[in-house]
C-alpha positions in Angstrom: -40.8 -63.5 44.5 -41.1 -61.4 41.4 -40.1 -58.3 43.4 -37.0 -60.1 44.7 -35.8 -61.0 41.2 -36.4 -57.4 40.0 -34.4 -56.0 42.8 -31.6 -58.5 42.0 -31.5 -57.5 38.3 -31.2 -53.8 39.3 -28.4 -54.6 41.7 -26.5 -56.6 39.2 -26.4 -53.8 36.5 -23.0 -52.3 36.1 -22.5 -48.4 35.8 -19.4 -46.3 34.9 -16.7 -46.3 37.5 -15.1 -43.1 38.6 -12.0 -43.8 36.6 -14.0 -44.4 33.4 -15.8 -41.1 33.9 -12.5 -39.3 34.4 -11.0 -40.8 31.3 -14.2 -40.0 29.2 -14.2 -36.4 30.4 -10.5 -36.0 29.7 -10.9 -37.3 26.1 -14.0 -35.0 25.6 -12.0 -32.0 26.9 -9.1 -32.7 24.6 -11.4 -33.0 21.7 -13.2 -29.8 22.7 -9.9 -27.9 23.1 -8.8 -29.0 19.6 -12.0 -27.9 18.1 -11.9 -24.5 19.9 -8.3 -23.8 18.9 -9.1 -24.7 15.3 -12.0 -22.3 15.4 -9.9 -19.5 16.9 -7.2 -20.0 14.3 -9.6 -20.0 11.3 -11.4 -16.9 12.7 -8.1 -15.0 13.2 -6.9 -16.0 9.8 -10.1 -14.8 8.2 -9.9 -11.5 10.1 -6.3 -10.9 9.0 -7.2 -11.8 5.4 -10.1 -9.3 5.4 -7.9 -6.6 6.8 -5.2 -7.3 4.2 -7.8 -7.2 1.4 -8.8 -3.7 2.6 -5.1 -2.6 2.4 -4.7 -4.0 -1.1 -8.0 -2.3 -2.2 -6.8 1.0 -0.8 -3.3 0.8 -2.3 -4.9 -0.1 -5.7 -7.2 3.0 -5.4 -4.0 5.1 -4.6 -2.3 3.7 -7.8 -5.5 4.4 -9.8 -5.5 8.0 -8.6 -1.9 8.5 -9.7 -2.6 6.8 -13.0 -5.6 9.1 -13.7 -3.4 12.1 -13.1 -0.6 10.7 -15.4 -3.0 10.1 -18.3 -4.0 13.8 -18.5 -0.7 15.4 -17.6 3.0 15.3 -18.5 6.0 14.9 -16.1 7.1 18.5 -15.3 10.9 18.3 -15.4 11.2 22.0 -14.6 9.9 21.2 -11.1 13.1 19.3 -10.3 15.2 22.5 -10.7 13.3 24.6 -8.2 12.5 24.5 -4.5 9.4 22.4 -5.0 11.3 19.3 -6.1 14.6 20.3 -4.5 15.9 16.8 -4.1 15.9 16.4 -8.0 17.5 13.2 -9.3 21.1 13.7 -8.4 22.2 11.7 -11.4 19.8 8.9 -10.5 16.3 8.1 -11.5 14.8 7.9 -8.0 12.9 10.9 -6.7 10.8 11.8 -3.7 8.4 13.9 -5.8 6.2 13.3 -8.8 5.4 16.6 -10.7 2.7 16.4 -13.3 1.7 19.4 -15.5 -1.5 19.9 -17.4 -1.8 20.2 -21.2 -2.0 24.0 -21.2 0.8 24.3 -18.6 -1.3 26.3 -16.2 -1.9 23.6 -13.6 0.5 21.3 -11.8 -0.1 18.4 -9.4 2.7 17.5 -7.0 2.8 14.2 -5.3 5.3 13.8 -2.4 6.5 10.9 -0.3 7.9 11.4 3.2 9.2 8.9 5.8 7.6 9.2 9.1 10.3 8.2 11.6 8.0 8.0 14.5 5.7 5.5 12.8 8.4 3.9 10.6 6.3 4.2 7.5 6.1 6.3 4.3 3.2 8.7 3.8 2.0 10.1 0.4 0.5 13.6 0.1 -0.4 15.9 -2.9 -1.4 19.4 -3.8 -2.2 21.4 -6.8 -0.6 24.6 -8.1 -1.8 27.1 -10.7 -0.4 30.1 -12.6 -2.2 32.7 -14.7 0.1 32.4 -17.7 3.0 30.3 -18.8 5.4 33.3 -18.3 4.3 33.8 -14.7 5.4 32.0 -11.5 3.4 29.3 -9.9 1.1 30.5 -7.1 1.6 29.3 -3.6 -0.1 25.9 -3.2 -2.8 25.1 -0.7 -2.1 22.7 2.1 -1.0 19.2 1.3 -3.7 16.5 1.3 -3.0 12.9 2.4 -3.5 10.5 -0.4 -4.4 7.5 1.8 -5.8 6.7 5.2 -3.7 6.0 8.4 -4.7 2.4 8.1 -2.5 1.9 5.0 1.0 1.3 6.2 3.6 1.8 3.5 6.8 0.1 4.4 8.4 1.2 1.2 7.6 3.8 -1.5 9.7 4.1 -4.6 9.3 6.6 -7.4 11.5 6.1 -10.5 11.4 8.6 -13.4 13.2 7.8 -16.7 14.8 9.5 -18.3 16.0 11.7 -15.6 16.4 14.7 -18.0 13.7 16.4 -20.1 13.7 14.7 -23.5 11.5 17.5 -24.9 13.7 20.4 -23.7 14.3 23.0 -26.5 18.0 22.8 -26.2 20.8 21.6 -28.5 22.2 19.5 -25.6 18.9 17.6 -25.2 18.5 17.1 -28.9 22.0 15.6 -29.2 21.5 13.3 -26.1 20.2 10.1 -27.7 20.1 8.4 -24.3 17.1 10.4 -23.2 15.2 10.5 -26.5 12.1 8.4 -25.5 8.8 8.9 -23.8 9.1 9.6 -20.1 8.1 6.8 -17.8 7.1 6.7 -14.2 7.7 3.5 -12.2 6.1 3.1 -8.8 6.7 0.4 -6.2 4.7 0.3 -2.9 5.3 -2.2 -0.2 2.3 -2.5 2.1 2.7 -3.9 5.6 0.4 -6.7 6.4 -2.0 -6.2 9.4 -0.6 -9.1 11.4 2.9 -7.5 11.5 1.9 -4.1 12.7 4.6 -2.6 15.0 7.4 -4.5 13.3 9.1 -4.8 9.9 7.1 -7.1 7.7 9.5 -9.6 6.0 6.9 -10.5 3.4 4.9 -7.3 2.6 2.3 -6.9 -0.1 4.1 -5.5 -3.1 2.2 -3.4 -5.7 4.1 -2.3 -8.7 3.2 -0.3 -11.8 4.7 1.6 -14.8 3.0 4.7 -16.2 3.7 6.7 -19.3 2.3 10.1 -20.0 0.3 10.6 -23.1 1.2 14.3 -23.2 4.3 15.4 -25.2 4.4 19.1 -24.4 7.3 20.8 -22.7 6.9 24.0 -20.8 
């Protein structure tokens, strides 16, 4: 008799129907998909943020390198009249070349920007020139050295020099031109392409901008 009642209790217990199992599994899968997509989005965002931080760190190091050169050297306006800085200013303040000369006038650092049409980015290089005496010509420079890695994508590189004429030139014309009688200033603007937009133009690049003034007043 007891066994009969026990068997009846087991028989009367209700389990999940197939429909209930399907609904429960569907809800679980929807929840799991949402969690997975959120995880992927957060991971990808974190990865891009880390890559962008690396780009910002490198461009700041690049600016720091130019800043250190500017502190100990003066803008060499004579460079813009020869083949080294052949683009000159052409009546404007923008230039493709930054020429910095040492205190004694025997060493010159030349920084150049070039547009790489194949990669659609700007590249910065530099080299150093020397000369035995002030009256002698500059010796041929060594090979140009890249100033940044290939990972740094410069979408824009702007060099502005003011004034665009040498205010320290030993000429009557320079002395009478009050428009250029102030300390030379170098203004640099670099637009860095974000990593998530590689292969296309970044509508919101990382912009790094700085103004530098030479502490050297000599004119050679």
